[in-house]
C-alpha positions as CSV (number, residue, x, y, z in Angstrom):
1,X,-4.3,-3.2,18.5
2,X,-2.4,-0.1,18.2
3,X,0.1,1.1,15.1
4,X,2.7,-0.4,16.4
5,X,1.1,-4.4,16.5
6,X,0.1,-3.0,13.2
7,X,2.9,-2.6,11.6
8,X,4.6,-5.5,12.8
9,X,1.4,-8.1,11.4
10,X,2.6,-6.3,8.4
11,X,6.4,-6.7,8.5
12,X,6.5,-10.3,10.0
13,X,4.1,-11.6,7.0
14,X,6.3,-9.5,4.5
15,X,9.5,-10.9,5.6
16,X,8.1,-14.6,5.5
17,X,6.6,-13.9,2.4
18,X,9.9,-13.2,1.3
19,X,8.5,-10.3,-0.3
20,X,5.9,-11.5,-2.4
21,X,2.6,-9.6,-2.1
22,X,0.3,-12.3,-2.9
23,X,1.9,-14.7,-0.6
24,X,2.3,-11.6,2.0
25,X,-1.7,-12.0,2.3
26,X,-1.9,-14.8,2.6
27,X,0.3,-15.1,5.8
28,X,-1.3,-11.7,6.8
29,X,-4.9,-13.5,6.8
30,X,-3.6,-16.6,8.7
31,X,-2.4,-14.4,11.3
32,X,-5.1,-12.3,11.6
33,X,-7.5,-15.2,12.1
34,X,-5.5,-16.3,15.4
35,X,-6.8,-12.8,16.9
36,X,-10.0,-11.9,18.3
37,X,-12.6,-10.1,15.7
38,X,-12.1,-6.4,17.3
39,X,-8.8,-6.8,16.5
40,X,-9.0,-7.2,12.9
41,X,-11.3,-4.4,12.9
42,X,-8.4,-2.5,14.3
43,X,-6.0,-3.9,11.7
44,X,-8.7,-2.9,8.8
45,X,-8.9,0.5,10.7
46,X,-5.0,1.1,10.3
47,X,-4.9,-0.3,7.2
48,X,-7.9,1.8,5.6
49,X,-6.8,5.1,6.8
50,X,-3.3,4.7,5.8
51,X,-4.5,3.6,2.1
52,X,-6.6,6.7,2.1
53,X,-3.6,9.1,3.3
54,X,-2.0,7.6,0.3
55,X,-4.5,8.8,-1.8
56,X,-2.1,11.7,-3.1
57,X,-1.4,13.0,-6.4
58,X,2.4,12.9,-5.8
59,X,2.5,9.3,-4.8
60,X,0.6,8.5,-8.0
61,X,3.2,9.9,-10.2
62,X,5.7,7.9,-8.2
63,X,3.3,4.8,-9.2
64,X,3.0,6.1,-12.5
65,X,7.0,6.1,-12.9
66,X,7.2,2.5,-11.2
67,X,4.8,0.8,-13.0
68,X,5.2,2.8,-16.2
69,X,1.9,3.9,-16.4
70,X,-0.8,3.4,-13.0
71,X,-4.5,3.2,-14.0
72,X,-6.7,4.0,-11.1
73,X,-6.8,0.7,-10.3
74,X,-3.4,0.0,-10.4
75,X,-2.9,3.0,-8.5
76,X,-5.5,1.7,-5.8
77,X,-3.5,-2.1,-6.1
78,X,-0.1,0.0,-5.5
79,X,-1.6,2.0,-2.2
80,X,-2.2,-1.3,-0.6
81,X,1.2,-2.9,-2.0
82,X,3.1,0.4,-0.3
83,X,1.5,-0.3,3.0
84,X,2.6,-3.7,2.8
85,X,6.2,-2.6,2.3
86,X,6.6,-1.6,6.0
87,X,6.5,1.6,8.1
88,X,9.7,2.9,7.3
89,X,8.7,2.6,3.7
90,X,5.1,4.2,3.7
91,X,5.9,7.0,5.7
92,X,9.0,8.0,3.8
93,X,7.0,7.6,0.8
94,X,4.4,9.7,2.0
95,X,6.7,12.6,3.0
96,X,9.0,12.1,-0.4
97,X,7.8,9.9,-3.3
98,X,10.8,10.5,-4.9
99,X,12.1,8.6,-2.0
100,X,11.4,5.5,-3.2
101,X,14.7,4.9,-5.3
102,X,16.2,5.2,-2.3
103,X,13.8,3.1,0.2
104,X,13.5,0.1,-2.4
105,X,15.8,-2.5,-2.4
106,X,14.3,-3.4,-5.6
107,X,11.6,-3.1,-7.8
108,X,10.2,-6.1,-9.9
109,X,7.5,-5.1,-12.3
110,X,6.0,-8.7,-12.1
111,X,5.1,-9.0,-8.7
112,X,6.2,-5.9,-7.2
113,X,3.5,-2.6,-7.1
114,X,0.7,-4.8,-6.9
115,X,-1.0,-5.1,-3.8
116,X,-4.7,-5.8,-4.2
117,X,-4.7,-9.3,-2.2
118,X,-3.2,-7.3,1.5
119,X,-6.3,-4.5,0.6
120,X,-9.1,-7.6,1.5
121,X,-6.8,-9.7,3.8
122,X,-8.4,-8.0,7.5
123,X,-12.0,-8.9,5.5
124,X,-11.1,-12.6,4.8
125,X,-9.8,-13.1,8.3
126,X,-12.9,-11.4,10.0
127,X,-15.1,-13.7,8.0
128,X,-13.1,-16.7,8.9
129,X,-13.9,-15.7,12.1
130,X,-17.4,-14.3,12.2
131,X,-18.9,-16.0,9.6
132,X,-20.0,-12.4,8.2
133,X,-18.7,-10.2,6.6
134,X,-16.7,-7.4,8.3
135,X,-19.3,-4.2,9.4
136,X,-18.4,-0.8,8.5
137,X,-15.3,0.6,9.9
138,X,-16.8,3.9,10.2
139,X,-13.8,5.7,10.0
140,X,-13.4,9.0,7.1
141,X,-14.1,7.8,3.5
142,X,-10.8,8.9,1.2
143,X,-11.4,11.9,-0.6
144,X,-13.4,12.1,-4.5
145,X,-10.1,13.4,-5.2
146,X,-6.3,12.5,-4.6
147,X,-4.8,15.3,-2.5
148,X,-2.3,18.0,-3.3
149,X,-2.0,19.2,-7.1
150,X,-3.2,17.6,-10.4
151,X,0.0,15.9,-12.5
152,X,0.0,15.4,-16.4
153,X,1.0,11.8,-15.5
154,X,1.3,11.1,-19.4
155,X,3.9,13.9,-19.5
156,X,7.2,11.8,-19.1
157,X,9.2,15.0,-19.2
158,X,7.6,16.6,-16.3
159,X,7.7,13.2,-13.9
160,X,11.5,12.8,-15.0
161,X,11.8,16.4,-13.5
162,X,9.2,15.9,-10.1
163,X,11.0,12.2,-9.7
164,X,14.8,12.9,-10.5
165,X,16.1,9.8,-8.6
166,X,13.0,7.4,-9.3
167,X,13.7,8.4,-13.0
168,X,17.3,7.5,-13.1
169,X,17.1,4.3,-11.3
170,X,13.6,2.4,-12.8
171,X,13.6,4.4,-15.7
172,X,16.8,5.7,-17.1
């Protein structure tokens, strides 16, 4: 599975789920379970590498603004959700987290920002196909600390200054 196929699966499931991350995860499991086990592991590697790539302080700050606070777990689930938004939103956010203000059509704290189930979709599909737990993906783990310069996430003035478009649109 190449990167284009990965993003097509993510996009197709999101569109069919009408943006609901839990429904998107269920649809992804169903679609992945129609593939061969190696393709499911390829999908998992694509997902995990993007999940690790998004482990950055500047994205955590953006998540904090959108979610009005983001614990370690909430930021983990946010990164899964961000991948679930598709290539354009994901790449745009990694390049410039404040651009999420323009990249997101809407953001509902009740359903958006938490893609925990998306993070398990490939594992569930692999287990359905093979009856065993997915093996180690053999990719580099996320760094122990987020990439970039640490932010004081509880300093609202700093967040408003660092993410002016997000702050204006979602907190202003």
